[in-house]
N, C-alpha and C positions, 0 to 999 in steps of 0.2 A: 357145486359152486361155492366151495369154502372161501374162495377169494372174495366173492361178492359179499358174503355174510360178514367177513372180517371188516369190510370197508363201509358197512351200512351206517355207522355213526357219522362218518365223514360225509356220506351222501346226504344224510338228513340235514346236516348243518348247512350244506350248500344249496338246499332246495328252497330257501327262503326268498320270496319275491322282493324286488326292489321297487320303490315307488317311482323312481325316475324312468324316463323312456328307455326301453331296453337297448336301443341302438347306441345310446350314449355310454353304455358300460363296456366292460371287457367282453369280447365275443366268446361264446361257448356253445356247445351242443349238449343235448340231453339224451340219455339212454334210459329207457324204462325196461326193467327186468321182469321176469315171469314170477308167478306166485311162489315158486320154490325159493325165490330170493326176496320174499315179502313185497313184491311189486315195487321195489325200490326205484326211485327216480334219481339218477346221478347226473351231475354237471361235469363235463369234461372239456379239455382244450379242443378247439375245432379239429374235427377228424380229417385225416388225410385220405380222402376218397377221390377217385378219378372224376374230374369235372364236378366235384361236390354233389354227386348223385348217389343216393342210398340204394344199394342193390336190392332188387325185389325178391330174388330167390338165391340167397347165399348157399354155398355148398354145405352139406351136413358136416358138422364137426369143425368147420372153419372158424378161426378166432379173429377178433378185432383188437388191434393195439389201441389203448387209450391212455391219456394222461390227465389225472385229476387236476382241478383248478388249484387245489392247495398243495399238490405234490407234482408239479409239472415236469420235474426231471426224472421221475420214476415211471417206467412203462409197465402197465398191467395188461393182461390179456383176458378178454371176455368172449366166451363162445357165442356165436350167432344163435345157437340152439336155445339160449336162455334170454335172448333179447326180444322183447315184445314190440318195441318201437324205437326208432332213432329220429330225433327231430333236430334239424339243422338250425343254426342261429338265424340265418337269413329267412327261413320259413317262419320262425317265431316273430321276427320283425314284421314280416308280411302279415301274419295273423293279427298283430296289434294294429297295423295300418288298416286292415279290412274291418276290424271292429270299430275303429274310429269313424270310418266311412259309414258303417251301419248306424252309428250313433249320431251321424251328421256333423261330426267334428272335423270338417274337411280341411280347415287351415292347419290343424294339428297333424293330420294325416300326410300333408304335403312333405313335411320334413322326413318322414319315414321313406316315402317313395324317392325323394331326392337322394337319401343315403343309399338305398338299394340300387338305384340307377348308377350311382358312382362306384360303389364297392362290389356289387354283384350283377353287372349288366347282362350276363348270360343265364341268369336264373330262369328256368323254363316257365314258371308260373307268373313271372313279373309283368310281362306285357299285357296279358289278359286281365290281370288284376288292375293295372294302371288304367286300362281302357274303361273298366267299370267305374273307376274313380272319376275319370273325366266326365262320363255320362252323369254320375251322381252330382258332380259339381255343376254341370250345365243345368240340370233340373232344379237344383237349389237356387242358382242365380236367376233362373227364369221365374221361379216363384216369388223372388224378392224384387222383381222388375228390373233386374240388371241384365238387359238383353244383350248389350255389347259383350259383356263377360261370358254369358252363356254361349253366344255364337263363337267366340274365340276358342272356348273349350271344345265345341263341336267341330270346328275346323281342324283342330289338333287331332281329335278322335278320328275324323274322316280320313285325314292324311295317313294315320297309322293303320286304320282298318276300314276301308270304304264299305264293307259289308256288315259292319256292326249293326245289330238289330235296332231299329228306331232312330238311327242317327240322321239318315237322309230326310225323312219327313220332318224331324225336329229342326233341321237346318232351314228347310223351306218355310216352315211356320214362323220361326223366329225372324228370319230374313224379311218376310213379308211385313211383320210388325215393325221392324226397325226402319225399313224403307218408308212405310207409312208415317212413322214418327219424324223421320228426316224431311219428308215432303211437307208435312204440316209446319215444321220449323223453318221452312224455306232453305233447307240445306240440300239444294237440288244436286250439287256436284257429288256429295257423299251418297245420296240415294242412287244416282246413276252409276257410280263406281261399284257400290255394293251389288246392284242388280247385275252388272257386267261380271263380277266375280262369281255370283251364284250361277249365272248362265254358263260360264266357262267350266265351272267345277261339276255342276250337277247335270249338265247336258240336257237330254230330252225331258227329264223330270221337271226341269225349270221352265219349260215352254209356256204353260198357262200363266205363270207369274210374270214372265218377261213380256208377254203380249199385253197384259193389263197395264203394267207400269210404263212401258214405252208409249202407249197411247196417252196416258195422263201427263207424262213429262213433256211430250210434244205439244199438247194443248196449253200447258202452262208457259212454255217457251214463247209461243205465239202471243199469248196475253201480255207477257212482260215486255216483249219487243214493241208492241203497240203503245204501251205505257211509256217506254223510253222515247219513242218518236214524238209523242205529245210533249214531253218535258223538254226535249231538244228544241222543238219549235217555239216553246215559251222561254227559251234561253235559261232554263233551269238545269245547268250543266251537271251539277253534282247529282241531282236526282236522276237525270238521264243516264249518267255513267253507271250508277248503282243498278238501275233496272236493266240496262243493256248487259251488264256482266251476269246478272242473275239469269237472264234469258239464255245466254251461252252456257251457263253452268248446267241448266236443265237439258239443253240440246245444243251442243257446240255448232252443229251445222245448220241451225235455224236461219232461213233465208233473210238476208238484209242486216244481220247483226254485225258482221265484220265491217261492212261499209259505215254503219252508224258509229261504231267504236272508233274508226279512223278519224271521222269528222270531229268527234268529241276530243280526241287527243290533240288535234291541231288547234282547237279553240281555247281549251283551258285544261291543262294537265293536272289532275288531282291524283295524289298517291295516298291511298289509305294504308295505314300501318297497324297491325295487331300487336298489342302489348298487354302485359299483365301487371305492370307497375305504372301508376300515374306519376309523371315526372314533374319536378319543380327545380328551378336553379339552385345551385349549391348554397346552402344557408347555414352550414355548421361543419365542424371538423369531421364528424363521422359521415357527412354527406359526400365527402371526397371519394369514398369508395362505394357510393351508391350506384348501382347499375343504371337506374333511370336518370339520375342527374348527369352522369357521364354521357348517357345516350343523347340527350338534347343539347349538350353544351355547344357542339359545332353549329347549331341552328342560330345561336344568338351572339357568339363571340369566338374569336381565336384565343389560343394560349401562347405564351411566350416560348414554352417548350411543349412539344407534342409527342406523345408516345407513338413510336413507329412499329415496334414489334417486341416480342420477348424471345430471346434466343438463349438456349441452355440455362434457363432460369433467370436470366438478367434482362431487365427492361432497357431498351435502346430508344433514345429520343432524338428528334430533330429540332433545330432552333432556326426556322426560316426567317424569323423577324429580327434575330439578334446576331451580332458579331461579338464573340467572346474572346477576350485577350487575357490569358493567365500569365502575369508577369513573373519573372524569376524570383522576385522578392515576396511572392505569395499574394500579391495584390490581384484583384479581379476587376477588369474593366468590361462594361456591357454597353454596347452601342446599338441603336436601332438601324437595321439595314435600310438603305435609302430606296431600294427597289420596291415601288408601290404595287407592282403586280403580285407581290407576295402577301399583300394585305387584302382582307375581305372588304366588301363595300362599307362605306361609312367614313367618319372622320379619321384622318391619319393617326396611327398609333405613335405616341411620343415617348421619349425617355422618362418624362415625368409620370406617365401612366405606369411605366415599369417600376419606378421608385415607389410610387404610391402602393402598388400591389404587393411588392416585396415587404414593405413596412406593415401592410395590413395583415400579412401572414404571421407577423410577430406580435400583433396586438390582440389581447385576450377578448376584447369586446367586438372584434371584427368577425363577420361571417366566414372569412377565409382563414381564421386563426389555425395555425399548426404548431402545437406546443414544442415539438422537437426542433422546428425552425427557430422558434423564439430562444431556444437554448444556445444556438450558435450565431444568430444574427446580431451584429453589433451596430449596424447602421448603413446608410447609403447616401451618397452625395453626388451632385452633378458638377463635373469639372467644366473648365472654360471651352473645351472642345465639344461639349454636349453629350458626353458619355457618363454613364452611371458608375461610380466607384463603390464597389461593394466591400464592406468591412465585415469579417467574420471573427468570432472569438477563437476559433481554431480551424484548421483546414478540414474540408469535407472530401470523403472518398469520391463522391459523385455530386456535382452541383445541379445537373440538368433536372432531376426529379423535383427539385425545389423551385425550379422556374416554370413548372407546370401550373400556371395560374392564369386566369382570364386577363385579357389585355385591358379590360374596362371593369368598372363596378357593375356587376350584372343586375343589381337592383334597379338601375336606371338605364338599362341597355336600350339603345335605339339606333337606327341606321344600320343595322346588321343585315345579313342575308335574309333572315326571316324574323317575323315578330309574331307573338301570340295574338291571334285575331279573334274577332267576335264571331258568334254563330248566328245564322239566320233564324233559327228556331230556338226558343228558350228551353224547350224540352230536350234539345241536343246536348248530350253529356260528353261528346267527343271533344278532344283538344285540337284546335285548328292552329296551324302555323302558316301564315300567309306571307308571300314574298313582300319584303319591305318596300321595294321599289321595282316597278315592272322591268324585267330584264330584257336586254336586246335579243337574247336568245329565247325565242318563243317556245322552243322545244323543252326547256327546263321546267321542272315542276313549279306550278304557280301556287300550289297549296299542298301542305302535308296535313293529313288528318290522322291523329292517334286515337285509335279505338280500343278501349280497355275491356279485357275479358277476364272472367273469374280465374281461369287457369290456361295453361298452354294448350291443353287438349281442345278447349273451346276456340282458342285463337287459330289453331291449325285447321279446325273444322271450317272456320270462316275463310281461311285461305283456300281450301278445297272448293268451296262454293263461290269463290271469287268475290266475296264481300270485302276482302282486303287483298292488297297486292304483295304485302310483306308481313312476316312474323319476325319480330326483332331478335328472338333467340329460340333455338331448339337444341336438344341434346342428341348424342349419337343414337340412342334408342329410337327417338322420334324421326331421325334422319332415315333410318332403315325403313320405316313405314312410308315416309314421303317419297322414297325412291320408286315406289310402285306407280306413281303418278308422273307421266312423261311431261306434263305441262309445268312441273315444279322444278326448281333448282335450289341448291344450297351453296353458301360460301362461308368457310370457316373464319372465325375471328382470329386475330393475331395473338390474343391473350388466352390464358387457361383459366379454368374454374377448378377449385379444390372443394370437394365435398367432405365435411367433417362433422363430428358430433361434439357439441359444447356442453360439458357438465355445468350445472348451475351450482357453484360452490357456496351459495347462500343457504342451501337446503341439505338436510340429511336425507338420504345417505351419501349424497354427492360430495360432501366435504370429508368423506372417509377415503383415504388413499387406497386401502385394500379393496374397497368396493369399486372404485374407479378402475383399478387394474383388472378386477374381475370382468368388468364390461369390455375392456380391451380384448381379453382372451376369449370372450363369449362370441365375438363377431367374426364370422368367416368372410372377410372382404373379397378375397379371390373367388370364393364360392358364390357370393351374391352376384358378382360381375358375370361369372360364367353361367350360372343357372337362371338368374332372374332378369339380367339386363341384356345379355348378348346371345342367349340360347346356344352357348357353346361356340359361337363364331369367333375366329381368331382376330379379325379386324374389327375390334369392338369399339374403340374410341375411349373406353374406360381403362385406366391403369391403376391398379391397387398400389398404394404408397405406404411406406414405413416412416417417412420423414416429411416435415413441412417444407424445409428449405433445401431440398435437393437441388444442386446446381448453384446455390448461393453460399454453401458452407461445406468445408471439408468433412469427410467421414471421420467419426470419432470411434476408434477401435473397429472400423470396418462395417460392412453391410450386415454381417452376421448378428452383431449386437442389436441393431435396429430391428431386424427381422425377428429375433428371439423375443424382444420386448413387446412386439405386436403380434406374436404368433397366435393362431387360432387353436385353442385347447379347451373344449367345453368342460372337460373333467376338472381341470385346474380352476376354470371360471366358477364352476359349481361349488367347489370347496371354498374358494376365496369369498364368494358372495355370502355363503352361509356363515362363514367365520365372521365376516364384517358385520352382518346383520345381528348375529348373536352378541358380538362385542358391544354394539351400540345399544341393544336392548338391556344388557347387563349394566352398562354405564348409565342408562336412563333410570333403571331401578324403580322401586315403588315410590320413594322420596315424597315430595310434596306436589308432584305433578308438573313442576316447572320444566323438567327435562323430558322432552317428548320422544317416545320411541320412534324408530323409522317407520314410514308407511309401508304397508304390504305391497303396494303397487306404485311404480314410478310412472311419471307422465313424460312421454316422448313426443315432442312437437315437431311438425314438419311442414314444409310449404304445401299449399293446396294445389298440387298438380299431380298428374297421373304417374310420372316416373318416381317422384319422391314418395308417393303413396305406396307404390310397389316395393320400393327399397325398404321403407320403414315397416311394412308388413313382414318382410323377410327378417329384418333385425328383431322385431318383436318375437318371432318364432324362435330365433336363435337365443335370445335372452331367456325365454321360457325354458328352453332346453337346459340352460345353465342355472335354473332355479330363480330367475328374476322375472316377476310379472310386470308387464308394461302396458299402459293404455295410450293409444295414439290420439293426438289432437292436432288438427290442421290450423294453419295460420296464413293470412295474406301478408304481403310485404309491409303494409302500414300497421299491422298488428304485432310485428316481430319484436320490436323493442319493449313494448309494454308487457308482452307475454313472457319475455325472458325470465323475469323474476318469479313467475308463478308456476313454471314447469321445472322438471328435474333435468331433462336432457333435451337439447335442441339440435335438430338436423339443419345444418346451414350450408348453403351454396355460396362459397366465398370466392370472389373474383378480384384478388389483389393485383394492383399494378406494382406497388412497392410493399411487399409483405412485411418487411421489417418495420416500416412505419405504421402500416395499417393493422398490424397485429393488435394494437391497443384497442381497436374496436371490438375485439373478442376478449382479451385478457386484461385490459386496462381498468382503471377504477370505475369507469362508466361503461365498461364492456359487457357483452352478453354473459360472460362467465361470472361476473361480479369481481370484487377486488381480490387480486392475487397478492402473493407475498412481496415485500419490498425488494428482495433480490431479483425476482422475476421482472418487476417494473424497471429496475436498474439495468438489467441485461437487455431489455427491449430498447431502452433509450440509448445505451451504448452502441448497440448494433445499428440503430437507425442513423446515428450521428457520428459514426466512426470516421477518423481522419484519413485512413488509408484503406485500400481494398483488402489488404491482408488482415488488418484489424477488424474490418467489417465481417470478413469470412470467419475469423476465429470467434468473434462475439456471436455470430449467427449459429455456429456449431455448438457452442456452450448452451445457447438458448434452446436450440433444437433438442439437445439431450435432456435438458431440464424439463421441458414440456413432456417428453417421452417418459422420463423416470417418474414424474409426478402425475402422469396421465391427466394433464390439465386440458388437453384437447385430444380427440381421437381421430386422426386423419384416416380417411377411407380410400379415396381414389382421386385422380385428376382426370380432366377431360377437356376437350375443345368444344365449345358451343358454336353454333352456326346461325347465319341468317337464312331463313327460308323465304323464297320469293317466286313469283310467277316468271317464267322464262321470257315473257315479253318485256320485262323491265330490265334495262341495261345500265351499266355504269356503276354497279355496286362496288367494284374494285376487287383487287386480289388481297385477301386476308386483311380487311380493314380492322382498325382498332375499335372503332365505334360505328354504329349503324349509319349515322349521317356524315361520316367523314368525307364522303365524296358526293354529297347530295346535289351540289350544283351541276354535276355531270350526269345525273340520272336522266335517262331517256326511256320512252316507251314506244314500242312498235305495236304490239298487241298483247293482251293478257288472257287470251282465250283458253278455256280448259282443253285438256287433251280430247281428241276425237274418240 
């Protein structure tokens, strides 16, 4: 083996281990030689073996062609007679994964298994190892009292291998605990549905469990129905509705529940709505793109222009209250349509209301102030024909978005379809919207009750147990889970949500461009969608994006440039992040301590809901693989603005109707990212107030590329959210813009749970 001896120095230099996860580096195999060759361990290019399987009994004298990592173009031949062991790259990755599982570092191990499943799906040992990983994860989750997570892992394991030792007893034990927990929390629908799944999956093994819980649920249903009947007799309709729904959640076929439910609907229809954001009328510029403020706006007022849908990235509006006349001389005349049927209940809307609200949008002290409107608004006057003559400082590409303003001063709203009503019990924390004047249509909702939950998972649980009839928004991942319940339906909104990461430019290292670009390359957006969100299903609802303004701006130098700027490359990300951090530490120097070195761990904040939590856990793993340590912090909607200055990176669910105007809530002086450069602020303003559609598109394109080049925002994906509701509720409408857009047409037949 003179050849092996000659190459020993090279072999030794290549045998040094790297601190980074092995799967992030260049793939290689290792060959261990016999004692005659000093037991050398050499690293080689991945071997060309049939099906990547090492032969167990090579023929005597047979040779193996190898290419060293540092000399990939030269072929060497090594006799199998002198090879003690060949270890393939994928086996080394699996060894590291299994060691992490042994050390209970299960989050870290996930990335290894995800890599192997994607790159080496036919690896013989992979499935057995992954099954052990699932069981280890289930045991650890169970120890930490995370029963739902433990059971989810066990369901996955059972689907892969129903005979896996210990899986079936563990499923029955954990399911019994979860059903008991749900029963004690009055989540009877969830308890019943979990019981049904266990019975269907585990067959005869689940019989004792089924018998016990069917008896308990039946007894509870009878108890709740008796309570509902007493409340109905006392004309306590809200309490009766709640108890009746709970009875049917525990046992849909409980005798007498359907009849009582029908009587309640005919007397006083109450619709309970599950939300995660407490709503208040619009009270500031940034509230215009607040989900909750937009949600309740139709309850207390119309708008002069109403968003109808978003098509190919462009918002389309209707103006049922207005007649708009654009004169050839550039003048704009606005008249109120005389058809009273187009107005909601209350005092007639006048042209003076219109003039007042348009002026309010240009007044800095007004709650409706819109700074970009103030840039172009020159005044409004009423002519002798009773029409408003609008004067602008220059033409606008689109006027309708600026007419999206309430018809009245919402701070003094009265006489509208609904008003915020008092609660009968001071301990009641729900928000009640009561019909302002009794409608001639007794089938319409008399009262809307918004019930606030800590996250969407809790709101969906309430929907399942029929505590609420609607959840105001769910994402595609949650829709897939809801589809398993035949008593529930979903209706997609007309608008899209964009999920993105907002770097806090006030803090190091986020104000370092190289570090921000490292974050961009560290995140596998498509991989997160495929592996974490959709489980590989094609009809996911999540679409990874490279640009913020697709559909509103022309491509600049084609799609390839956008994709390259956003490409997933953990190796590049690792190099860039280390370079940026080293650069900042050198700049900080010993000095006088005034220049602070960058923190070792960045803080990534995300909404407190299950999908965002899942996504950010995946992002944290990917950042770690790129050499960036991240700590997660959850926030509720009311905490977001205050928290923005205290964290490094914020995961934001952005729902813009007019992105070019609303971008200032992210990148403006008071935006989440902190103050950006003057040129960026100028580009936002020019794009939002462009005089022509062509100019708006060009400005948006320049702005889009600047955001991408400077990594001011990191777009992830876009998706459609939906309303989830019980099938007995009708009249939601096709693709509404907001939840209450058609509230006066809501009707209820029944909201019984599925049998």
